[in-house]
N, C-alpha and C positions, 0 to 999 in steps of 0.2 A: 167761679166756679162753675160747670154749667150744670142745667137741671138733673136731677137723677131722674134716671130711665123709670123706676120702680115706684108705683101708683098705688098701690094697696100690697096689705097686708096681712095675713095672718099670725097672732102670737099663740105658741103652745104655751101654756102655763098663767094662770091670773092670779099668779102669786103678787109678792113687792116688786121683783124686776120686770116682770112681763107689764104689769100697769105701769110702771114708770115707762119702760120703753112705748107703749100706744099712747102717753101723755107728752113724749118727747116728737114722734115721728109724725102726730096725726097733723099738723100744719104744713107736711107734706105731702100728704096722703089722702086718695079721696076717700078709702074706706078702710079701715084696721080691725080685724074680728079676732076679740081674745079669747083662747078656749080654755077653758077649765072642765073640773068635773063636778061643781058646786053649782046647782039648779038655784039657790038664792042669790048668790052672788051674779050669775049670769045674766038674773032677775032686776037686781038692782043697777048694774051697769046698765043695761037696755032702758029702764024706766026712769033713773035717778039720774045716772052718770058718776055712780060713785060703786069704788070696790067696797063694802060692807064690813070687812075681814083684814085686808092690806092696803095701808095708805089711805086709810076711809077721808081723812080731809082732806084729798086732791080730787079735785073736780076735770073729768073728761071731758074732752071736747065730744059733742053730738055726731059724728062721724066713726066715734069709737063705740063699737058695739061686740057683745059677746056671745057666747053658744057653749054647748056641754056636748058635739057633738063633734070627733075627731073628722070625721069625712068632710065638715063643711070648709075644712082647708085645702082641700082638692082646687078648688077655685081659684086659689090666691097663687101669684107667680112668684112670691119672695113669702118663704115659710122660717120663722123665728123662733127657736126651740130655748124657752125660758123654763124649761122642767128642770128639777133636779138631775146629777148624770146619774142615778139609781133608774130612771123613767125614761132616759133619751133613745133606748134600743126599742123599748116597748114602744115608744111614740112611732119611733120610725120606721116600726115593722107594720102597724095599723095602717100608715100611710100607703107602704109598700104595698102592703096587702088589697087597699083602694085602689090600687093604680093609678099612683100618683104621676104627673106627669117627667118624664125626664129632665125637661126643660125647665122644672120650678128650681130656683134657688133656696139653698137650706142655709142658715145663719144659726152656730150654736151659740149661744152665752153661757152654758154651764159650766164651771170649774172643778173639772174632776176627775179621777181616772178612774173605769168600770171596776167593780170589784172581782167581778169574775174571770174577767180578762187580762187587765193591765191596760186597756187600752185607751187612749185618748177619744175624747168626742167626735171628731174629726175621723178618726178610723173607725166608730161605731156607724157613724152615717155614711162613709164610703162602702162599709162591708154590706151595708144594705141598699144603699143607692150606689150603682158603680158607676152612673153615668151624669149623675146631676152635679150641678154646681156648688160647690162647698166651701163656707168660709166660717172665722169664728172671731168673736167680738171677745175682748178682755181688758184689763188696766185696772186703775183705783177707781170704781162706780157702782158707789151706794144708790141704791136706789130711792133713799129717802132724798138725797140731794138732786140730782137727774130730776125726778118729780118735780122738787121744787125751783126748777130753772136757774140751781148753783152751777157755776162755773166746772167741767169735767174734762178730760181726757180720755182718750180709749184708743184702741189700736186694733186693726182689720186685718186678720192674717187668712189668708187662702196661696195657693200654689196654683192659682190663677192672676196675673198680676192685673188685668184687664178686669176684673172682679173685684179683687178689692179696690183698684178703684174706682168703681161704681157704686159701691158699699160705703164708700167713703164720703162722697158727694153727698149720698142718702143723709149721712149720719153729721154731718156741716153744719153747725147754727153757730149764732154768737156766742153760746155758753158752752157749746159741746164741738170740742175739737179733736177730730177722728185721725188717725196715722193709717198707713200701711206696712205690712211687713209680708215675707212669703216664709218665714222662721214658725212654721205650724206647732213640732215638737217645742219647741221653746218657749215659745206663748202658751201653750196649753199647760206644760208642763209648771212654768211659772205660777199661772192662776189657780193650777191645782194644788201645788206644796205650800204655798202660803197660808192655805188655810191650817197646815197642821202647827205651822208657828205662831199664827195667830193665837190657839187654844194655850203654846207656851207662854205668850207673852198675856195673855191672861191671866194662867196660873201663876206666873212671876209677878203682877198687881197684886192679885188676891193673895199670896203669899206674902203680902208688903216687903219685898223685897229692895226696892227704890228703885230709882228713875236710870241711876249708872248700871244696874243690872239687867234691867230691861233694855236699855240700850245697846247694854255688851251682848244680851242674848238675839239681839234683833241683826245688829252686826254678821255676827257668826252663823245666823241662818241665812244669811245672803248667800255667804261663803259655801255652806253645805247646800242650799239650793243651786247655785252655781255648780258647785263640782258632782251634783246629779246630775242635774239638767243636761250638762255637756254629755256624760256619760250616756245620755238617752236617746242622742241625735241634735241638741239644741244647742245654737250659739253662744259662744261666751258672753257676746256685747247685748243680746236678748236678755240678759239678766240686771244688766243694768236700765235698763227701759223701762215703760207702763206697765207690763203682765210681769217683772219680776220687780225689783226694788221698788216700783211706785207701790204696784198691789201689794207689797207686803207692807210699808209702810202704813199705809189706810188700813187694812185688816188687823195689823196687831196693835193701833192705838185707836181706833174710832169708838165713837160709841155705837156707832150702827151694826157693827163687825160682830153677827151672830156667834162666830169662833172666838172668839175673844172673851164674849159672852159667858160661854159655857167653860173656857177656862179659868174666866175671873169665879166664877160658883165652885169650880174643884179646888180652886187655890183656896176659897175660903172654906173649905171643909165640907161639900156637898158630895151629893154620889153622882157618878153620871147620869143617872137615870134622873135623878132631881134635876140635874141642871139641865137636860134635855126637855124636861116635862115643864121648866118655867121659860124657858125660851119658846116654847108653842110653835116653832119653825125648823125647819130643817138647818142644819147646820152639816155644811158639807166635810168640816174637818175630820168629822168623827167617823164615819166610811173611809175617808180618804186617807186617813192614817193607816187604815189594815191595809188597804192596795196600795198605798204609796211605800210603806216599809216592808211587802213582797216585792216590791219593784228592784226597792234598793238591794235588796240581798240578792234577787237574780240576777244583780250587775256588778256585786263587790264593793258596793260603792261606800266609804266610811260616813254613817249620819248619828251623828250621837244625840241630836236635838229630837230627831223623828222617834230613834228608839226611845227616849225618855218618855216621851207624848205616848207612845205606843205601850209599853210598861203601865203607865199609869191608868189608858184607857179598856187593855185588853188581859193586862195582866196581875192588874190588883194592887199594884205600888203605890204608895203613900206619894203625896205628891210633894213634900217636904222633902222626903228621900230622893227622888228621882232629882231633884233640884239639887240638892246637894252632889249627890254623884257626880251633875255634868260640872260642876265647879273643882270637883277633888281626883280628874281625871290626870293622868300623866302630864307634864308639861311639855307644850311642842311648838316648832316656829307658827308666826301667824299664817304665814302664807306659803301652805302644806296640807 
């Protein structure tokens, strides 16, 4: 595969995923700039090549630098959004107001739906930047394993095939295999909705329902994800791919999954506030449950698992009751 055209990148977000991407991409880059909000983190990366708060055991390469100034990203031709979905529009608007070049490539790694608009991240970026090349990275990609050089696959989606291939070249390593897609809607909805199901799977584990129950829950979650995702413009085959079933499996079962850990705490009897506080990081599934529930209602799609998680997080329903109600619904054919 030919050498990537991208020689440097700014990564917005110095959390776990931003740090992991910096570690991954540094061998192919002249310079990587991690942009965060914490002076202590930036100073530690610049002086000691370690992030003291996220993946602190990972030694970053010498060509990885850090800053707290968003405008420093203006010098880079590739800007990677590794911030939570709730911060994507804010960061995009800052760059727009600073006159970001319309030729800069924007790559979003956030998995979620914007709460106020129901928009996917590529739509948020396109609204702010009508001319810039835009792509999405998604898949079963836990930061801890990427940073450790463990085998990983991802999918890069863009409506510009040439751009997707260029980014595929950048993200191709012996331990990291990238695929391409033009199904932005399917890729983004798969990556967002699986967070809600990971909370449900965590709750099932926390309640001690057993492996059979969790396997059944995840299987029905895939059917529900496909039903909702295709109604919202995604292609059915996308949900059997990396950003569909692949991301669903890893997020529902991995010890690294923040959303699973929140669900596990809820199933063990903790309140939502206690579960989120114990996590100490953003679990996208919590705000996404609200936005995705609203989106499902707007298109009239049946989503009993999303509804159950919504009732627990936002209506105060006890987790055991919500799970019991899922199992006691009226019988129906499997494929309907």
